[in-house]
N, C-alpha and C positions, 0 to 999 in steps of 0.2 A: 643487789636484789636478794631478799630473803627467799629461799626456796620453800615452796609449799609441799611438804612431804606427807600430807594427810592421806593420799592414795595408798601409801605403803601399809597403813594399818586399817584401812576401810574394809568392812566385812563385805563379802560377795557370796552369791549363791554357790553351793557346793557343786563340784564337777559332776557330770552325769556318769562318768566312768573314769577309772584310773587304769591305764594300760602300761605294762612293762615292755621295754624294748631291749632289755638286757637283764643280767642276773644281779647286778649291784643295786642296793636299795635306792640309789640316786638315779637309776636309769628307768624313770617312770614319767608318765605324761598325764596331765589332767585334760580330759576330753569334755567339751561342752558342745552338744549338738545344736547346729544352727536352726533357726526357725524358718518357716516359709519355704522358699526354693533353694535352700542351702545346697542341695544335691547338684545344682547347676553352677555352683561357684567353687573356686579352689579352697582347699584346706589351708587354714592359717596356722602355721607353726610359730609359736611365740617363744623367744629365747630371752630370759630375764637377765637383768644386770646385777650390780652389786660388786663390781671390781673383781670378779672371779673368786671371791672369798667364800668359804664354806658356811659362814653364818647368814648369808643371804640366799634365799631360795625363791621358788616359783610362786609362793603365796601372794606376793604383792602384785602379780599379774592378774589376779582374780577379777578385779573390777573391769579391766580392759577386755579380758577374755569373755566375761559375761555380757558386756555391752555389745561386743562384736557378734556373739552368738544370737543375742536378741535382735540384732540388725540383719541376720540372715546368713551368717558365716559359721561353719563348724570350726572350732578352735582347738588347738592342741598346745597347751602350755607345758613345755618340757622342763624336767629337771635334768641335771647333768652333774658329773663328778667335778668337784671344785677342790683340788688338792694343791696347796701352795708348792711351787717348784716342779709340778708335773703337768704342764700345760697341755701335753698331747692327749691326756685323758679327757679334758673338756672339749678339745677340738674334735676328737674322734666320736665322742658321744653325740654332739650336735650333728655331725655328718651322718652317723648311723640312724639317728632319729629321723632326719629328713628323708633318708633312703627307704626306711622300712614302714613309717607310719601310714603312708597312703593306702597300703593294702590291709592295714589293721583297723582303720577308722572308717565309719560309714558316713553318709550324707555329705558328699563332696563330689566334684567332677573328675577326680583323678589327678588334678594338678595341685601344686603347692606354692604358696607364697611364704617366704621366711621373713619374720619380723623380729628384729633384735633391738633391745634398748640398752644403751650405754655399753658395758662390757659384753652384753649379749649381742649388741650390734657388731662388735668385733668378730664374735664367733659366727654370726649369721653371714656376714660379708665374706669371711674367710671360706666358709662352706660354699658360698655361691661362686667363689673363685677356684678353689682347689678341689672341691669334692662335689661339684654340681651334678645332680642326677637328672635323668630324662623327665621326671615329673616336676622338677623345679621350674616354675614359670617366672618368678620375679623375687626381688628382695627389697625390703624396706628397713633402712637403718634409722633409728630414732636416737638422736644425739649419740652416735656410735663412737667408740674409741678405735678409730681406724688408722691412726698413725701412732704406733707404739713408741717410736723414738721420741717424737715430740711430746707425747703424753708423759713419758719418763722424764724428759728434761723439765717439764712443767711441774713435776712432782705430784701428779694427779693421784688422788686417793691415798695420800701419804706413802708413796712409793709402791703403789699397787702393781705397776707393770713388772718391776723386778721381782716382787714377791710371787707373782703369777708365773713368770718365766723361770725363776730360780737362776737368773743370769741377767746380764745387760742385754738390752734389745738387739744390739749389734751381733750377739751370738746366736740369735734365733730370727734371722731375717725372713725365714720361711713362714713365720707366724705373724708377720707384720703386713696387714692388707695393703698399705700404701706401697710397699716394696714388692708385692706380688703382681701378677698380671691383672688385667681388668676382669670384672665379674663376667661370667658366662651367660648371665641373664639380665634382663632389664632391671636396673637398680636405681632407687631414689633414696636420698637422705633428707630427713627433716631435722632441723636444728634451731633452737631458740637463740636469739641474739642476747638474751640475758641469762644464759646458762652459767651457773656458778659452780657446777660440778665437773662438767666436760665442756670447756669453752668452744665456741664456734670455730676457732682457728683449727681445731683438730679435723673437722670435716672439710674445711676450706683447703687444708694441706692435701687431703686425700683427693679431692676432685681436681686439684691443680695437676696431679699426676694422671688421673683417670678421667679424662674430659667427657667421656660418654656417660658418666654417672651424673644424674641430676641432683643438685643441692638446692633445697628450698629453705631459705632463712625466714623464720617466723618472728615477727616483731613482738616485743614485750612478753616473750615466752621463756620460761625457765626449763630446768632439766626434767622434772617429774610431770609437768603439764602434758607431755607427749604420751604418757600412759594413763592419763586421768580423763575418764569420760565426762567429767563435770567441768573441764577446762575449756577455754575458748579455742585452744589448739586442736581439740579432738576432731573437729570438723575437717581439718586438714589431713589428719590421719586417715579418716574414713574415705575422703574423696581421693586420696592417693592410692588406697587399696583398690578402689573402683577402677582407677586408670590402669593399675598393674594387672588387674584381672581381665581387662577388655581384650 
């Protein structure tokens, strides 16, 4: 299957506000205020993918963040430090953003749902396991890289796991979601059966270890469809968020 990457370069409305959660230039968040009754819903914190590499940023989450805001959710698309060989910077940035954003952002009910795509799914699920805060209500992994050992063995992203960790995955078991405890909040994974970037077996391996986590396999769905409001998969993303918020 040829992956449709059009969402990565599609223009989106500008953020309503950019909020800093730290002093580094990458410790910033694009805030889009939700329409309607957004103050009655959780804040959606979106963690972008890109195999943890510095050349990929939060820009490509603009279409999904804008679509969710139009549907009545306040969204916070976070940037985080992406330094090859220094994974703890990324991990701690995501944890800090989840902890501090609820008090910095308006128009939500005080709870948070973390959404992570691809490598961002790894960071979101790790935060939901290791650094869960009282405001965190749920987590949604979209084609997440949640088994670092298997992802490394499959050579995903041209050796992205080792480049991110600066070591073999066996040296940083603390950063491998599959080898950590179960998430502290309700967690759902969505993964396409035709994903050519992060194969479905990565999520299957994770839920084989953490059986309380729900995995929904989407037919005829690729990697980027899960963050594309124009795709057939988008309805599954929205309906899953509604269930997590209930």
